[in-house]
Backbone as CSV, one residue per row, in Angstrom:
resi,resn,N_x,N_y,N_z,CA_x,CA_y,CA_z,C_x,C_y,C_z
1,MET,23.544,-6.654,-0.259,22.213,-6.932,-0.722,22.212,-6.113,-2.007
2,ASN,21.554,-6.694,-3.063,21.308,-6.105,-4.381,20.330,-4.887,-4.223
3,ALA,20.576,-3.801,-4.986,19.780,-2.613,-4.880,18.270,-2.920,-5.397
4,VAL,18.367,-3.697,-6.482,16.991,-3.957,-7.034,16.129,-4.911,-6.081
5,SER,16.864,-5.915,-5.403,16.108,-6.706,-4.557,15.715,-5.861,-3.294
6,SER,16.554,-5.058,-2.760,16.152,-4.132,-1.632,14.846,-3.342,-1.992
7,PHE,14.893,-2.669,-3.196,13.810,-1.840,-3.653,12.514,-2.675,-3.798
8,SER,12.610,-3.979,-4.148,11.414,-4.764,-4.390,10.954,-5.168,-3.015
9,ARG,11.825,-5.439,-2.099,11.406,-5.777,-0.728,10.715,-4.567,-0.094
10,ILE,11.109,-3.467,-0.195,10.543,-2.265,0.371,9.167,-1.962,-0.241
11,LYS,9.040,-2.053,-1.573,7.857,-2.006,-2.314,6.733,-2.966,-1.800
12,CYS,7.249,-4.198,-1.720,6.340,-5.252,-1.181,5.832,-5.106,0.257
13,ALA,6.811,-4.573,1.065,6.280,-4.196,2.500,5.337,-3.178,2.530
14,LEU,5.471,-2.098,1.621,4.465,-1.049,1.538,3.258,-1.405,1.110
15,VAL,3.348,-2.331,0.073,1.909,-2.805,-0.435,1.343,-3.596,0.596
16,PHE,1.946,-4.521,1.274,1.286,-5.279,2.456,0.850,-4.367,3.468
17,ILE,1.412,-3.270,3.695,0.962,-2.415,4.939,-0.184,-1.772,4.458
18,ALA,-0.311,-1.250,3.103,-1.556,-0.727,2.554,-2.692,-1.639,2.490
19,LEU,-2.365,-2.930,2.289,-3.489,-3.935,2.200,-3.947,-4.177,3.480
20,MET,-3.148,-4.221,4.566,-3.602,-4.403,5.953,-4.424,-3.276,6.372
21,ILE,-4.172,-2.075,6.096,-4.899,-0.887,6.455,-6.421,-0.913,5.743
22,VAL,-6.318,-1.361,4.430,-7.638,-1.384,3.767,-8.446,-2.565,4.315
23,SER,-7.694,-3.693,4.748,-8.541,-4.780,5.201,-9.223,-4.642,6.534
24,ILE,-9.054,-3.537,7.120,-9.755,-3.267,8.425,-11.216,-3.300,8.258
25,GLY,-11.707,-2.872,7.113,-13.089,-2.827,6.828,-13.643,-4.283,6.614
26,PRO,-14.699,-4.400,6.223,-15.571,-5.697,6.207,-15.213,-6.671,5.106
27,ILE,-14.379,-6.262,4.186,-14.083,-7.192,3.088,-12.525,-7.425,3.337
28,PRO,-12.200,-8.801,3.415,-10.886,-9.141,3.597,-10.096,-9.276,2.266
29,ILE,-9.337,-8.183,1.982,-8.718,-8.037,0.671,-7.411,-8.879,0.697
30,THR,-6.721,-8.910,1.756,-5.305,-9.550,1.771,-5.501,-11.027,1.615
31,SER,-6.385,-11.541,2.265,-6.725,-13.080,2.119,-7.204,-13.402,0.869
32,THR,-8.032,-12.559,0.248,-8.539,-12.869,-1.129,-7.419,-12.688,-2.179
33,MET,-6.544,-11.807,-1.984,-5.360,-11.682,-3.017,-4.509,-12.871,-2.824
34,GLY,-4.160,-13.314,-1.633,-3.442,-14.608,-1.297,-3.918,-15.829,-1.975
35,LEU,-5.345,-15.824,-1.809,-6.012,-17.057,-2.438,-5.926,-16.949,-3.901
36,LEU,-6.020,-15.847,-4.585,-6.030,-15.795,-6.085,-4.475,-16.062,-6.493
37,VAL,-3.633,-15.732,-5.699,-2.147,-16.087,-6.108,-1.928,-17.531,-6.053
38,VAL,-2.426,-18.103,-4.961,-2.287,-19.510,-4.789,-2.925,-20.269,-5.918
39,ILE,-4.193,-20.019,-6.227,-4.954,-20.747,-7.162,-4.464,-20.532,-8.701
40,PHE,-4.165,-19.217,-9.071,-3.835,-18.944,-10.369,-2.392,-18.886,-10.803
41,ARG,-1.556,-18.673,-9.631,-0.069,-18.493,-9.859,0.278,-17.513,-10.965
42,PRO,-0.013,-16.269,-10.891,0.290,-15.333,-11.889,1.696,-15.153,-12.119
43,LEU,2.021,-14.769,-13.391,3.467,-14.667,-13.764,4.112,-13.313,-13.017
44,TRP,3.300,-12.368,-12.701,3.801,-11.194,-12.051,4.302,-11.616,-10.615
45,PHE,3.605,-12.557,-9.991,4.077,-13.093,-8.663,5.470,-13.740,-8.659
46,LYS,5.575,-14.637,-9.651,6.808,-15.285,-9.990,8.014,-14.437,-10.164
47,ARG,7.672,-13.332,-11.157,8.820,-12.265,-11.343,9.174,-11.527,-10.052
48,LEU,8.067,-11.152,-9.276,8.433,-10.530,-7.958,9.311,-11.283,-7.077
49,VAL,9.032,-12.586,-6.925,9.717,-13.564,-6.053,11.165,-13.558,-6.708
50,ASP,11.378,-13.857,-8.030,12.600,-13.783,-8.509,13.473,-12.591,-8.269
51,THR,12.722,-11.356,-8.343,13.418,-10.193,-8.086,13.956,-10.042,-6.644
52,ILE,12.968,-10.379,-5.778,13.305,-10.249,-4.279,14.562,-11.089,-3.901
53,TYR,14.618,-12.268,-4.543,15.634,-13.253,-4.094,16.693,-13.385,-5.143
54,ALA,16.830,-12.461,-5.942,18.012,-12.289,-6.976,19.240,-12.448,-6.387
55,ASP,19.564,-11.855,-5.233,20.834,-11.823,-4.632,21.313,-13.211,-3.902
56,LYS,20.265,-13.974,-3.822,20.412,-15.289,-3.054,20.801,-16.533,-3.984
57,LYS,21.056,-16.249,-5.319,21.307,-17.367,-6.136,22.816,-17.546,-5.985
58,GLY,23.158,-18.963,-6.101,24.514,-19.291,-6.045,24.864,-19.793,-4.707
């Protein structure tokens, strides 16, 4: 497994865990972020996915 890919996966997991903890309150942050990613398809999300799956090419 690529070191950059592993670091990105760990970073994403930590961000998801933090969002899950914050979402315990009355405002659903995780689902709102997911909706914004689906609607606007930001460039940072594509770069993140490319980084995570960098070792899967070929």
